N, C-alpha and C positions, 0 to 999 in steps of 0.2 A: 571511499568505496560507496557505491550505490547498491543498496540491498532491495531486492524485489521479493515479496511474499504473496502467494496466492491463497494461503490457507491450506488446509489438508483435507477438507471434507467434500468440496465440490471442484471438479476440473475447471480450469480457466486458461485453456491453451491460447485463446486469443490475446490475452494480456502478455504472456511470455513471447508469443510470436511477434507482437508489436514491439516489445522491448528489444528483441533480437534484431528486428528490422532497423529500429532507430540506432542501435549500437553499430550495426553494419554501415549505416549512413554517417556515422561519426558524431551524432548528437551529444554523446556523453564525453567526447574528447578522450583524454587519456585515463579517465576514471575507470577503475575496475568495476564491473557490474557482476553481482552475484545473485542468482535467482534460486529461490526455493520453489520448485515447480508443482509440488503437491500431487494431485491426481491427474494433472495434465500429461498426456502422452506425447511429449514433444522432445526434440533434441536440438536446442538452439546452437548455432554455429559461432556466434560472436560474443558470448557471455559465458562465465563460469556458472554451473548449475548443479543442483542436487535435488533429489525427490523430497526427502524429509530427513529430519534428525530429531533426537529427543527434545532439544530446545533450540530456539532461534535467538535466545537472549544475547549471546555474544555478537551475532550479526547485527541485531538492533542497537546494541551498545556501540559497536565499532563503525557503523555506517555514518557517512556524512549526509546522505540523502536516502529517503525511503520511498518506495513505490509499493503500495499495498492494496489488497482487496478491501472491501468495506466492512471489516470486522473489528474485533477488539484491539487489533494492532494499532488502530487509529488513536485510541486512548493512550496506549503505550508510547506512541510517537510524540504525542503532546506532552505526556509526563516527562519524557526524556529530552524535550526541547529540540526535536528533530524537524527539519523541513521535510515535507512529504506531499505526495499526490496519492489520493485514494481513488480506485476504480471499482465501482459496484459490479459484482459478478452477476450477470443476468440469470444464472442458474440458481441463485439463492432463493430459498423458499419464500413465497409471497413477496418477492422483491424487497426483503427486509434490509439488505445492505444499502440500497438506494434510500429507503426510508430513514434508516439510521444516519446516513451521511447528510441527507437533507435536513434532519433535525439538528445534527451537530453544527451545521453551517449557520444555524440561527443563533448560536451562542458563542461560536469561535470562528474566526475567518480561516477556513480550510479550502484547499484546492481539491476538487473532486469532480467526477464525471460518471455517467452511465456508459459513455462511448469511448472505448479504448483508443480509437483513432485520434482523439483529442489530446492524448498523452504528451506528445511532443511539445505542443504549445503550453500546456499546463506545467510541464516540467520546467520550461524556461521561465515562466512566471513565478513558480514556487521557489525556484533556485535563487531568484533575485529578491524575494520577500523575506522578512524576518520569520522565524519559526512561530507557529501559532501558540498562543498562551491562553489558559483558562484560569479564571480567578475563582476556583472552587477546590474543595478537597478531592483531589483526583482519585484516591482509593475508593471513597464513598461514591463518587460519581461513576467510576468504573463499574462497581457492583450494581448500581441502579441501572445503568445502560445495558449491561449484560442481561440482567433480569428482564428488562422491558423489551429490548429489541433483538437480542441474540439468543435467547433461550427457546 
C-alpha cells in the first residue's frame, strides 16, 4: 500500500490532485493508494481517501511506500525504515517545510521536492533505492527537529 499524507494544518490539494492523476495514469500499478487529504477540499477519483482520523500510525506502519508533506512524518518514515518522497507544502509558514527537507537532505539521502509535478520521477527513483537511514538517536533527533524547524 502507498500511503499519502498532507498533514492536517495546511491544505495541499495540489499534492492529492497529482497523486490522483498519477494513479489514473497507472504509475502505481496495482498498489492500493490511500490518501489522508487533511484540509484539502478534493475528491480524488483513483485512490482511497479520508480527511483525517485520530492517528495515522497504522497507515504508516502498514504502508510499503510513503508520500508525505515536509513535516515530522519524514522522521517517522526514516525511523520505520520506509521508502518515501516528501513534497514541501508551499503554504507552510516561512517555507519551513522546504527548509527542513533541505537540511535533512544534508545528513540523510532523501527524495524531496518543492514541485509536486516532479513526484512521478521521484517516486520511481525512491522506489528503486534503499530506505534512507540515519545514524543518530531518532527520538532525540526528532525532538530537536520539531523544536527547531516545525514549532
